[in-house]
C-alpha positions as CSV (number, residue, x, y, z in Angstrom):
1,M,35.0,-63.1,-16.8
2,S,31.3,-63.8,-16.1
3,A,29.1,-65.2,-18.9
4,P,27.0,-61.9,-19.2
5,D,30.2,-59.8,-19.5
6,A,31.6,-62.1,-22.1
7,F,28.3,-62.0,-24.1
8,D,28.2,-58.2,-24.0
9,R,31.8,-57.9,-25.1
10,V,31.3,-60.2,-28.1
11,L,28.0,-58.5,-29.0
12,A,29.6,-55.1,-29.0
13,A,32.5,-56.4,-31.1
14,L,30.0,-57.8,-33.7
15,H,28.2,-54.5,-33.8
16,Q,31.5,-52.7,-34.6
17,A,32.7,-55.3,-37.1
18,A,29.4,-55.2,-39.1
19,L,30.2,-51.5,-39.9
20,D,34.0,-51.6,-40.1
21,D,36.1,-54.1,-42.0
22,T,39.1,-53.4,-39.8
23,Q,37.3,-54.6,-36.7
24,W,36.4,-58.0,-37.8
25,L,39.6,-59.9,-37.1
26,A,39.6,-58.4,-33.5
27,A,36.0,-59.6,-33.1
28,A,37.0,-63.1,-34.4
29,A,39.8,-63.2,-31.8
30,L,37.5,-62.1,-29.0
31,I,35.0,-64.9,-30.0
32,E,37.8,-67.4,-29.7
33,E,38.8,-66.0,-26.3
34,V,35.4,-65.9,-24.6
35,C,34.1,-69.2,-26.2
36,G,37.3,-71.1,-25.4
37,T,37.9,-72.3,-29.0
38,S,41.0,-72.6,-31.2
39,G,39.7,-70.6,-34.1
40,N,36.4,-70.3,-36.1
41,V,35.2,-70.7,-39.6
42,F,32.5,-68.8,-41.6
43,A,30.9,-70.3,-44.7
44,V,28.0,-69.1,-46.9
45,S,26.4,-71.5,-49.4
46,E,23.2,-72.2,-51.2
47,G,21.4,-75.2,-52.7
48,S,20.3,-78.6,-51.3
49,S,22.4,-81.3,-49.8
50,D,22.6,-82.9,-53.3
51,D,23.7,-79.7,-55.0
52,L,25.6,-77.5,-52.4
53,R,27.5,-74.5,-53.8
54,I,29.9,-72.5,-51.7
55,H,29.9,-68.7,-52.0
56,F,32.3,-67.9,-49.1
57,Y,34.6,-69.9,-46.9
58,Q,37.3,-68.6,-44.5
59,H,39.3,-69.8,-41.5
60,Y,40.2,-67.4,-38.7
61,Y,42.7,-68.2,-36.0
62,R,44.0,-65.9,-33.2
63,G,42.9,-62.7,-34.9
64,E,44.3,-63.7,-38.3
65,S,42.7,-64.8,-41.6
66,R,44.2,-68.2,-42.4
67,E,44.1,-68.3,-46.1
68,D,46.4,-71.4,-46.0
69,L,43.8,-73.4,-44.1
70,T,41.0,-72.2,-46.3
71,R,42.7,-73.3,-49.5
72,L,43.8,-76.5,-47.9
73,Y,40.2,-77.5,-47.2
74,L,38.6,-76.2,-50.4
75,D,41.2,-77.6,-52.7
76,G,42.0,-80.8,-51.0
77,Y,39.0,-82.0,-48.9
78,F,35.7,-80.2,-49.6
79,L,34.6,-82.4,-52.5
80,R,35.4,-85.6,-50.5
81,D,33.9,-84.4,-47.3
82,E,30.7,-86.2,-46.2
83,A,29.8,-83.6,-43.6
84,P,28.7,-80.4,-45.5
85,P,25.5,-81.8,-47.0
86,R,24.5,-83.2,-43.6
87,V,25.0,-79.8,-42.0
88,I,22.4,-78.3,-44.4
89,E,19.9,-81.0,-43.5
90,R,20.1,-80.2,-39.7
91,P,17.6,-77.7,-38.2
92,A,18.8,-74.1,-38.3
93,G,20.4,-73.0,-35.0
94,Q,21.3,-76.5,-33.8
95,L,24.8,-76.9,-32.4
96,I,26.3,-80.0,-33.9
97,H,29.4,-81.8,-32.4
98,A,31.7,-82.4,-35.4
99,P,32.0,-86.2,-34.9
100,D,28.2,-86.5,-35.0
101,L,28.3,-85.6,-38.7
102,Y,30.0,-88.9,-39.5
103,T,29.1,-92.5,-39.2
104,E,31.2,-94.8,-37.0
105,R,32.9,-96.2,-40.0
106,E,33.6,-92.7,-41.5
107,L,35.2,-91.6,-38.3
108,K,37.9,-94.2,-39.1
109,T,37.9,-93.9,-42.9
110,S,37.0,-90.4,-43.9
111,V,39.9,-88.6,-45.4
112,A,38.3,-85.2,-44.9
113,Y,37.7,-85.8,-41.2
114,N,40.9,-87.6,-40.3
115,E,43.2,-85.3,-42.4
116,G,41.4,-82.1,-43.3
117,W,39.6,-81.5,-40.0
118,R,42.6,-82.6,-38.0
119,L,44.9,-80.0,-39.7
120,A,42.2,-77.4,-39.2
121,H,41.8,-78.2,-35.5
122,N,38.2,-79.0,-35.9
123,Q,37.8,-82.7,-35.2
124,N,36.1,-81.9,-31.8
125,G,34.6,-78.6,-32.9
126,L,31.0,-77.3,-33.1
127,I,29.1,-76.5,-36.3
128,T,25.8,-74.7,-36.8
129,R,23.7,-73.6,-39.7
130,L,22.0,-70.2,-39.6
131,E,19.2,-69.6,-42.0
132,G,20.0,-66.7,-44.3
133,R,17.8,-64.7,-46.6
134,D,16.9,-65.8,-50.1
135,G,17.8,-69.4,-49.4
136,L,21.4,-68.9,-48.3
137,H,22.9,-71.1,-45.6
138,I,25.2,-69.4,-43.1
139,V,27.5,-71.9,-41.5
140,W,29.5,-71.0,-38.4
141,A,32.0,-73.5,-37.0
142,L,34.0,-73.2,-33.8
143,N,37.2,-75.2,-33.7
144,D,38.4,-77.6,-31.0
145,P,37.9,-76.3,-27.4
146,V,41.1,-75.0,-25.7
147,D,40.1,-76.9,-22.5
148,S,41.2,-80.5,-22.8
149,G,38.1,-81.5,-20.9
150,G,36.0,-80.7,-23.9
151,W,33.0,-78.4,-24.2
152,Q,31.5,-77.2,-20.9
153,P,27.8,-76.4,-20.3
154,D,28.5,-72.7,-19.7
155,Q,30.4,-72.5,-23.0
156,L,27.6,-74.1,-24.9
157,R,25.0,-71.7,-23.4
158,L,27.2,-68.7,-24.3
159,I,27.6,-69.9,-27.9
160,E,23.9,-70.7,-28.3
161,S,23.1,-67.2,-27.1
162,L,25.4,-65.7,-29.7
163,L,23.9,-67.5,-32.7
164,P,21.1,-65.0,-33.7
165,H,23.6,-62.1,-33.4
166,V,26.1,-63.8,-35.6
167,R,23.4,-64.3,-38.2
168,Q,22.5,-60.6,-37.9
169,F,26.1,-59.6,-38.4
170,V,26.2,-61.5,-41.7
171,E,22.9,-60.0,-42.9
172,V,24.0,-56.5,-42.1
173,R,27.3,-57.2,-44.0
174,Q,25.3,-58.4,-47.0
175,A,23.0,-55.4,-47.0
176,L,26.0,-53.0,-46.9
177,A,27.7,-55.0,-49.6
178,G,24.7,-54.6,-51.9
179,A,25.0,-50.8,-51.4
180,Q,28.8,-50.8,-51.8
181,A,29.1,-49.3,-48.3
182,L,31.2,-51.9,-46.4
183,S,33.9,-49.4,-45.4
184,A,31.8,-46.3,-45.1
185,G,31.7,-46.0,-41.3
186,L,29.0,-44.5,-39.2
187,A,29.2,-40.9,-40.6
188,G,30.1,-42.0,-44.1
189,L,27.0,-44.1,-44.5
190,L,24.9,-41.0,-44.7
191,D,26.7,-40.1,-47.9
192,K,25.8,-43.3,-49.6
193,S,23.0,-42.9,-52.2
194,R,22.2,-46.6,-52.7
195,I,21.0,-47.6,-49.2
196,G,18.8,-45.7,-46.8
197,V,20.4,-44.8,-43.5
198,L,18.7,-43.4,-40.4
199,H,20.6,-42.3,-37.3
200,M,18.4,-42.9,-34.2
201,D,18.8,-41.5,-30.7
202,R,18.3,-43.4,-27.5
203,D,14.6,-42.4,-27.4
204,G,14.0,-43.9,-30.8
205,R,13.8,-40.6,-32.7
206,V,15.4,-39.9,-36.1
207,L,18.5,-37.7,-35.7
208,A,19.5,-37.8,-39.4
209,A,18.5,-39.5,-42.6
210,N,20.3,-39.6,-46.0
211,D,18.5,-39.0,-49.2
212,P,17.2,-42.5,-49.9
213,A,15.9,-42.9,-46.4
214,G,14.3,-39.4,-46.5
215,E,12.6,-40.3,-49.7
216,V,11.1,-43.5,-48.2
217,L,9.9,-41.6,-45.1
218,R,8.3,-38.8,-47.3
219,C,6.5,-41.3,-49.5
220,G,5.2,-43.2,-46.5
221,Q,5.3,-46.5,-48.5
222,G,5.9,-49.0,-45.7
223,L,7.7,-46.7,-43.3
224,S,7.4,-43.1,-42.0
225,D,8.4,-40.9,-39.1
226,R,4.9,-39.3,-38.8
227,G,6.5,-35.9,-38.7
228,N,7.8,-36.1,-35.2
229,G,10.8,-38.3,-35.7
230,A,9.3,-41.5,-34.3
231,L,9.7,-44.4,-36.7
232,H,6.7,-46.4,-37.6
233,A,5.7,-49.0,-40.2
234,T,2.5,-48.5,-42.2
235,L,0.8,-51.8,-41.4
236,P,-0.1,-52.4,-37.8
237,A,1.4,-55.9,-37.7
238,D,4.7,-54.6,-39.2
239,D,4.7,-51.7,-36.8
240,R,4.4,-53.9,-33.7
241,R,7.4,-55.9,-34.9
242,L,9.4,-52.7,-35.7
243,Q,8.7,-51.3,-32.2
244,R,10.0,-54.5,-30.6
245,L,13.1,-54.3,-32.7
246,L,13.8,-50.7,-31.8
247,K,13.2,-51.4,-28.1
248,R,15.7,-54.2,-28.1
249,A,18.3,-52.1,-29.9
250,L,17.7,-49.0,-27.7
251,P,17.3,-50.2,-24.1
252,A,16.8,-47.4,-21.5
253,F,19.9,-46.0,-19.8
254,G,20.6,-48.1,-16.7
255,S,19.1,-51.2,-18.1
256,E,21.1,-54.4,-17.6
257,T,19.9,-55.6,-21.0
258,A,22.6,-55.3,-23.8
259,P,21.4,-53.7,-27.0
260,V,20.8,-56.2,-29.8
261,G,20.0,-55.8,-33.5
262,G,17.5,-57.4,-35.7
263,S,16.0,-57.3,-39.2
264,M,12.6,-57.5,-40.9
265,R,10.7,-56.8,-44.1
266,L,7.9,-54.2,-44.5
267,Q,5.0,-54.5,-46.9
268,R,4.2,-51.6,-49.2
269,A,0.7,-51.1,-50.4
270,S,1.4,-50.1,-54.0
271,L,4.6,-52.0,-54.6
272,R,5.1,-55.8,-54.8
273,S,8.7,-55.6,-53.4
274,R,9.1,-55.1,-49.7
275,L,11.5,-52.9,-47.8
276,E,14.2,-54.6,-45.9
277,L,15.1,-53.1,-42.5
278,Y,18.2,-53.8,-40.4
279,V,18.3,-52.2,-36.9
280,H,21.8,-52.0,-35.7
281,P,23.0,-50.7,-32.3
282,V,25.9,-48.3,-32.1
283,G,27.9,-48.8,-28.9
284,A,26.6,-49.4,-25.4
285,P,24.2,-47.1,-23.6
286,E,26.1,-44.2,-22.1
287,P,25.3,-41.1,-20.0
288,D,24.5,-38.3,-22.4
289,F,23.3,-35.6,-20.0
290,G,20.2,-35.1,-22.1
291,G,22.1,-34.6,-25.3
292,R,21.0,-36.5,-28.4
293,R,23.6,-38.8,-29.9
294,V,23.5,-41.7,-32.4
295,A,22.5,-44.9,-30.5
296,A,21.4,-47.1,-33.4
297,L,21.4,-47.3,-37.2
298,V,18.4,-48.3,-39.3
299,L,19.5,-49.5,-42.7
300,V,16.7,-49.4,-45.3
301,V,17.2,-51.5,-48.4
302,D,14.8,-50.8,-51.3
303,P,14.9,-53.7,-53.9
304,E,13.9,-51.1,-56.5
305,R,17.2,-49.3,-56.1
306,R,20.1,-50.9,-57.9
307,P,23.4,-51.4,-56.1
308,R,26.7,-50.5,-57.7
309,I,29.3,-53.2,-58.0
310,D,33.0,-52.5,-58.6
311,A,34.0,-54.7,-61.5
312,V,37.7,-54.4,-60.8
313,R,37.3,-55.6,-57.2
314,L,34.9,-58.3,-58.3
315,A,37.4,-59.7,-60.7
316,T,39.9,-60.0,-57.8
317,L,37.4,-61.5,-55.4
318,L,36.1,-64.2,-57.8
319,G,39.1,-64.7,-60.2
320,L,37.3,-63.4,-63.3
321,S,38.5,-61.8,-66.4
322,P,37.7,-58.1,-66.9
323,S,34.9,-58.9,-69.4
324,E,33.5,-61.6,-67.2
325,S,33.6,-59.4,-64.2
326,R,32.0,-56.5,-66.0
327,V,28.9,-58.5,-67.0
328,A,28.7,-60.3,-63.6
329,A,28.8,-56.9,-61.9
330,S,26.1,-55.5,-64.2
331,L,23.9,-58.5,-63.6
332,A,24.2,-58.1,-59.8
333,E,23.2,-54.4,-60.2
334,G,19.9,-55.6,-61.6
335,R,20.5,-55.0,-65.3
336,P,19.0,-57.3,-67.9
337,V,21.2,-59.0,-70.6
338,R,19.9,-56.6,-73.3
339,E,20.9,-53.5,-71.3
340,I,24.3,-55.0,-70.4
341,A,25.0,-55.7,-74.1
342,A,24.0,-52.2,-75.1
343,T,26.0,-50.5,-72.4
344,A,29.2,-52.6,-73.0
345,G,28.9,-52.6,-76.8
346,Y,28.7,-56.4,-76.9
347,K,26.3,-58.7,-78.7
348,E,23.7,-60.3,-76.5
349,S,24.9,-63.7,-77.5
350,Y,28.4,-62.7,-76.3
351,V,27.1,-61.5,-72.9
352,R,25.3,-64.8,-72.5
353,W,28.5,-66.7,-73.4
354,L,30.4,-64.7,-70.8
355,L,27.8,-65.4,-68.2
356,K,28.1,-69.1,-68.9
357,Q,31.9,-68.9,-68.4
358,V,31.3,-67.2,-65.0
359,Y,28.7,-69.8,-64.0
360,R,31.3,-72.5,-64.8
361,K,34.1,-70.8,-62.8
362,Q,31.9,-70.2,-59.8
363,G,30.1,-73.5,-59.8
364,V,26.6,-71.9,-60.0
365,S,23.7,-72.3,-62.3
366,G,21.6,-69.3,-63.3
367,Q,21.5,-65.6,-62.8
368,I,19.9,-65.6,-59.3
369,A,22.7,-67.9,-58.0
370,L,25.3,-65.7,-59.6
371,V,23.9,-62.5,-58.1
372,Q,23.9,-64.1,-54.6
373,R,27.5,-65.2,-55.2
374,V,28.5,-61.7,-56.1
375,L,26.8,-60.0,-53.1
376,T,28.0,-62.6,-50.7
377,A,31.6,-62.2,-51.8
378,Y,31.2,-58.5,-51.2
379,A,29.7,-59.0,-47.8
380,F,32.8,-60.2,-45.9
381,P,35.8,-58.1,-44.7
382,R,38.5,-57.7,-47.3
383,R,41.5,-59.9,-46.9
């Protein structure tokens, strides 16, 4: 398989997996196949190298989620591992050879490297940090190469070309998680009332819009379709960026360029918060005989709209009690402590005590960190 064909296959798989939980494991297996690696790892964290807090960490191997390897590393080696803080200090997008994260002495003495990384098949792997929104660190690791000769130049070029698309995959997942729309699918997204969804045709015209997206377009605060279905940002600088995003996601039929997604923020004249836009291709360009079909999604996230978080699912994801999960979910929905207490019938002091219990369990400090933890936990495919 040629490198362009391999790139296009992985890109299409990431596009599908971003919208469909059931497609992620197949995408992970395809990444292993085309990149020639024996598994891969996703992690999301925040904080500095001195205070690094893990929000998500999962091993994948041959199309399976390896919970055993995940627990082995988190429970047995993470706190003793010298590498994670050093990954955060490296420039975003830089591919790092695993041994380069350790000193010569540590390569001989580090328990994490010599035991944990060996058991996870990652002593000769590649690690990279991708800058996420709101200070989150997205870390993607590719396990040891299948080829005994080590990493080859064509493999490295392919992996480097995939990095921005892996980052986009995670950001789309996080946006859908905030709207409780991870498993909605292409058509079902239009029924979601907590995230704006636009279906775009190959010519960049709006085919359909759900109510939140329609409201944004009607108000013209940051985004509009100018009455003819062509999507435009209000400010000229934002509009130029938006048109470039749409052009990359909607290449003309016959183009040899694969469709790619992207994201941006749009300023609004009368509101301090900015709209978040995620342009996401749907499938590869196909002959449509002049018919109009969905070729891309535009997800519109308005920070003014509160997401809904399922407290029962959150309790399972984060290991919380029902009461702890209830207040954590309400906080992630944007509700202040006073409102949470009034709705749940609790005293404010009890709500604050419950939140402190959640902070302790999750290893976070403060409400912002907890909200990021909740939304990140929601963002990845269910195990």
